[in-house]
N, C-alpha and C positions, 0 to 999 in steps of 0.2 A: 486515217486517224487511228492512233493506238493508245489504249489505256494501260498505263504502267504504274504500279504502286498506287499512290494517291494523286497522280498527275495524269494529264493527257498530253500526248505529243501529236503535232500536226505538221506534216511535211510541207515546206514552203519552197524548197529547191532541191537539186540533187545533192547538195552539201549540207543543208541546214534544216532544222525543224523548230517550230514553236513549242514551248513547254508552258502549260497552264497548271497552276496549283492554287487551291483555295482553302480558306478556313472561315468559320463563322462563330459568332458569340451571341448568346441570348440570355437575358435575365442577369446580366453582369453590368453594373453601372451605378449611377447615382439617382435613379428613379425610385419612388416609394415601393413599387412592385417588384423591384429587382431582388433576386435571391442572394447574390453576392454583391456587396457594396464595394465599388472601386471607381476611381476617377477615370473619365473617358480616355485620357492620354495613355494610362496604363493598359486599358482594354485595347486601344488601337495598336499599342506596341506588341502585345502578346498575340493578338490575332494576326498581325503582319508577320510576326516571328515564325509562326507555324507554316504559313504559305511560302515564305521565303526559304525556309530550311528545306521544305519538300522540293522546291524548284532547284536550289543549288546542289542538293544531294545527288541529283542525277546529271550533274555537269553543265547546267544551264548558266548563262550570263543574264543577270536580271536587267530588264529593259523598261518595264512600266508596272505600276500598281494601280488597281481599281478598287475603290471602296463603295460598298452598298450600305448606306446609313439609314437604319429604320428608327433611330432614336429621336433626333430633332435637328433642325438647322443649327441650334445653339452649340452643339458639340462637334460640328464638322472640323473646326480648326484644331480642337483637342485631339480628335482621332488622327488627323494629319500629323500633328506634332509627335504622337506616339510612333507613327510610321517613320517619320524623319529621324527620330531617335534611333530606331533600329537600323536605318540606312547609314547613319553616322557610325554606328558600331561596326558595320560591315565595310566602311569606307566606300560607300556607294552614294554619297550625297549627290543631289542633282537628278536622280532618277525620277521621271515624271510621275505625278499622282493625279488621277482623275476619279470620277465616280458620280454618284447620285444620292439624293436624300429624299426620303418620304416626308414631305412637308404638308400633305393634304389631310392625313389622318393621324391623330395623336394616339400613340400606343402607351399602354401602362407599364411596359418593360422595355429595357434597352435592347437593341439588336444591331449587329454589325456583320458584314461579310467582306472579306478581302480576297482578291485574286492577284497573284503575282504572275507576270508574263515574262518569259525568258526565251532565249535562243541558244541552241546548242548544236555542235557539229554532229552529223550522223555517224561519222567514223570516229570512234573513241578507242583509245588504247588503255589497257589496264596493266599495271606492273605484274610480272609473273611471280607467283609465290606458292610454294608447295607445303608451307608450314603455317597455315593461318591460325590466328587466335582471335578471340572476340571479347569485347568489353562494353559495358554500359557507362556512358559519360553523363554525370548528373544523376539526380534522384527523381523518380516519378512522383509528381505532385499534382493536385487538382483542387479547384475551388479556392476556398479561403487559405489553404496551405500555400498557394502560390504567393500570396501577400505576406504570410508570416514566416516562410522559410526561404526567403530569397537567396540566402547564401548557398543553398543546396542546388540551385538551378544552374545548369550548364550555360555559361555566357554565350551570347550570339557571336562575339568576337572569337571565342574558343572554337565554336563550330566552324567558322570560316578558316581558322588555322588548320583544323583537322581536314577539311575539304581539300586544302592545298598541300598537305604534308605528304611527301613521297612514301612514307612508311605505311600510310593508311590506304587500304585497298578499296573498301566500300564504306558507306555511311548511311544510316537509316534513322530518321527522326522517329521517336516513339510517341504515339497519339493515345486516344482514349481506349484503344483495345489492349494496350499493355505491351510489355517487353516480349512475352512469350509469342504473341501473335506476330509482332514485327520481326522477331528473330526467325520465325518459321518462313516468313516471306523472303527475308534476306538469304536464307539457305536454299530456298526453293523446294522445300520438302516438309512434310509434317513431322512434328517432334512430340515426344512423350515428356511429361513433367520430369521424370527421373533422368532424362538426357541432359538436363541443364542444372548446374550448381552455381549459386550466387548468393550474396548477402542481401540482395534487393527483392522486392515483391514483384514476381513475374507477371501478375495479372492486374495490378493496379493501374488505373488510368494515369497517363503522364500529362494530362491536361494540355496546355499550350506548348507541347514538346519541350518540357522542362529537362528531358534527358534524350540521348540518342545513342544508337548502337554503332560500333565501328568493328570492322575486321581489319587486321593488320598482320604484318610479318612478325611471327613469334620471336624471331632472333632479335628484333629491334624493340622488344617490349620495354626495356628500361627507358629508352628515348620517348616512347609513347606515354609512359607513366609520367615522365617529367613534363612533357608537353601539356598533359591534361591536369596536372597540378592540383591533386587532391580530389578531383571529380571522378577518378577512375574506379570502376567496380568490375572485377573480372567476371566473365561469363564462361564457365568451364563446361565444355561439351564432352559427353562420354563418347568413346569410340572414335 
C-alpha cells in the first residue's frame, strides 16, 4: 500500500493497482444546525467532485463510488443525484454507487463522506517536456462563496478535458490547504512565497476543489489558454 498525494494506491496485480480517494462534508445542508445552507444534491455533487478529481488526477479509471451518509435516510436519493450529475458531466454514467446511512441516531447537522474507487496501470508514461509552465484553473472558493460565485468554479467537464489533453503534463486539485501547499507538492520541493507570482490568493482554501493546478508545455500555452476558456490564471515561478 502506498500513500500518494490525497489518495491511497493498493497493488492488485503485476499490472494494476486500486486507487482510493475520499472527501467529506460536515455542517453543510438543510438542517437547522448547519453552518452553510445548501440542498443535499449540491452537497453530494461537490463532495463527489473532490474525490473524483483526486482519483482521476493520478491516472485512474473510475470504477465505483461509496457514500457514507450521516444526515438521514430522507436525503440519500438527493446525495446520489448529486453524484450522478457529476458522473454525467464526466461522461461516466452507470458507474455503480453504494454506501450506508446512519439511521439510528439523529444528528443536528448534515454529514457526508464520499470515496471514489478507481484502477490505474502501474506503468505510466509522461510526455517529455523541458520547458514546463504552471497555471491555476478556476478560483479558490469556500463555504457560501461556492454557492454565490459558481461562474468562477472550474467545471468538472473542463477538468476531464485537461486530464486527457496531450499538452498538459500533470494536474493537481486544490483543496483546503490552498494553492501554495498543492504547488509545493506538485513540484516535490518547498517553496518561498516570493518564488510564485499570481493574481490569485495562494493560501485561501479552494473548498470542494473549485480550482486545480496544471503543468504544461510552455510552447503550447496559447492552446492551453484556449482550452481553459477564461478560467486560466498563470502561476509564474522564479528561477
